[in-house]
C-alpha positions as CSV (number, residue, x, y, z in Angstrom):
1,X,0.0,0.0,0.0
2,X,1.2,3.5,-0.8
3,X,2.1,5.7,2.1
4,X,-0.1,8.6,3.0
5,X,0.7,12.2,4.0
6,X,-1.5,14.3,6.2
7,X,-3.5,15.6,3.2
8,X,-4.7,12.0,2.7
9,X,-3.3,11.7,-0.9
10,X,-1.0,8.8,-1.8
11,X,2.7,9.7,-1.9
12,X,4.2,8.3,-5.1
13,X,7.6,10.0,-4.8
14,X,9.5,10.8,-1.6
15,X,13.1,11.7,-2.4
16,X,15.6,13.2,0.1
17,X,19.2,14.2,-0.5
18,X,21.8,15.5,1.9
19,X,24.0,18.5,0.9
20,X,26.7,20.7,2.3
21,X,27.8,24.2,1.2
22,X,31.5,24.9,1.8
23,X,31.2,22.9,5.1
24,X,29.3,25.8,6.6
25,X,25.7,24.9,5.8
26,X,24.6,21.3,5.8
27,X,21.1,19.8,5.5
28,X,18.6,17.9,3.4
29,X,16.4,18.7,0.5
30,X,13.2,16.6,0.1
31,X,10.5,16.4,-2.6
32,X,7.2,14.7,-1.7
33,X,4.9,14.1,-4.7
34,X,1.3,13.2,-4.2
35,X,-1.1,11.6,-6.7
36,X,-4.6,12.9,-6.7
37,X,-5.6,10.9,-9.8
38,X,-5.2,13.7,-12.3
39,X,-2.2,15.0,-14.4
40,X,-1.5,17.6,-11.7
41,X,0.6,16.5,-8.8
42,X,0.5,18.4,-5.4
43,X,4.1,18.5,-4.2
44,X,5.9,19.7,-1.2
45,X,9.6,20.8,-1.3
46,X,11.3,20.9,2.1
47,X,14.8,22.2,2.9
48,X,16.2,21.7,6.4
49,X,19.6,23.0,7.3
50,X,21.7,23.7,10.4
51,X,20.8,27.4,9.8
52,X,17.0,26.9,9.5
53,X,14.7,25.6,6.8
54,X,11.4,25.9,5.2
55,X,9.0,24.4,2.7
56,X,6.9,25.3,-0.3
57,X,3.9,23.7,-1.9
58,X,3.7,23.6,-5.7
59,X,1.6,21.8,-8.3
60,X,3.7,19.8,-10.9
61,X,2.1,19.3,-14.3
62,X,4.9,19.1,-16.8
63,X,8.3,20.5,-17.7
64,X,8.8,23.8,-15.9
65,X,11.3,26.3,-14.6
66,X,10.8,28.2,-11.3
67,X,13.1,30.8,-9.7
68,X,12.5,32.3,-6.3
69,X,14.7,34.4,-3.9
70,X,14.4,33.7,-0.2
71,X,16.6,35.5,2.4
72,X,19.0,36.5,-0.4
73,X,19.4,33.0,-1.7
74,X,18.1,32.4,-5.2
75,X,16.7,28.9,-5.7
76,X,16.1,27.6,-9.2
77,X,14.2,24.4,-10.0
78,X,14.1,22.9,-13.5
79,X,11.8,19.9,-14.4
80,X,12.4,18.2,-17.7
81,X,11.8,14.8,-19.4
82,X,8.2,14.8,-18.0
83,X,6.4,11.6,-18.6
84,X,3.0,10.9,-17.1
85,X,0.9,7.8,-17.8
86,X,-1.9,6.1,-16.0
87,X,0.6,3.8,-14.2
88,X,3.8,6.0,-13.7
89,X,5.1,9.5,-13.3
90,X,8.7,10.3,-14.1
91,X,10.7,13.5,-14.5
92,X,14.2,14.9,-14.1
93,X,14.6,17.6,-11.4
94,X,17.5,19.9,-10.9
95,X,17.4,22.3,-7.9
96,X,20.2,24.8,-7.4
97,X,20.7,27.4,-4.7
98,X,22.9,30.5,-5.4
99,X,24.2,33.4,-3.3
100,X,26.8,35.8,-4.6
101,X,29.5,33.6,-6.2
102,X,28.5,30.4,-4.5
103,X,26.2,27.9,-6.2
104,X,25.2,24.5,-5.0
105,X,23.1,21.8,-6.7
106,X,20.8,20.3,-4.1
107,X,19.1,17.7,-6.3
108,X,20.0,16.6,-9.8
109,X,18.2,13.3,-10.5
110,X,15.5,11.5,-12.5
111,X,12.7,10.5,-10.2
112,X,9.8,8.2,-10.8
113,X,6.9,6.7,-9.0
114,X,4.2,4.1,-9.6
115,X,0.7,5.6,-9.8
116,X,-2.5,3.9,-8.5
117,X,-5.6,4.3,-10.5
118,X,-8.7,5.5,-8.8
119,X,-10.2,2.0,-9.2
120,X,-7.1,0.4,-7.5
121,X,-7.0,3.1,-4.8
122,X,-10.8,2.7,-4.0
123,X,-10.3,-1.1,-3.8
124,X,-7.3,-0.6,-1.4
125,X,-9.3,1.7,0.8
126,X,-12.3,-0.6,0.8
127,X,-10.1,-3.5,1.8
128,X,-8.4,-1.5,4.6
129,X,-11.8,-0.4,6.0
130,X,-13.2,-4.0,5.8
131,X,-10.1,-5.2,7.7
132,X,-10.5,-2.5,10.3
133,X,-14.2,-3.3,10.8
134,X,-13.4,-7.0,11.3
135,X,-10.9,-6.1,14.0
136,X,-13.4,-3.9,15.8
137,X,-16.1,-6.7,15.7
């Protein structure tokens, strides 16, 4: 069974990478991609460092380029090689953080996840609820 996040949607990709910038800042960058049964995927990007952290929610729906500046750090995210079928989602993601002359790639990887159709998801939920009802009886 797919894991669930607090929004109740199945998580189909949960990727975490460690990073270090000049030995001064270290932390993790994580992408959590949910499947709501459409071609738009609610996603949470989380960065945690020894200097603080934060997260952003974004809807992924194809190749894209995003650029944001937070606390003087410019973060660029590029999605390419987007492939979405009824059974799988895959894409290449490159996330880079820049400040002044220092640039660090946080994630540069092709990610993929198996999708569940609504029919399969409904069947999984029905089975889980039936098992829970048996345990309570």
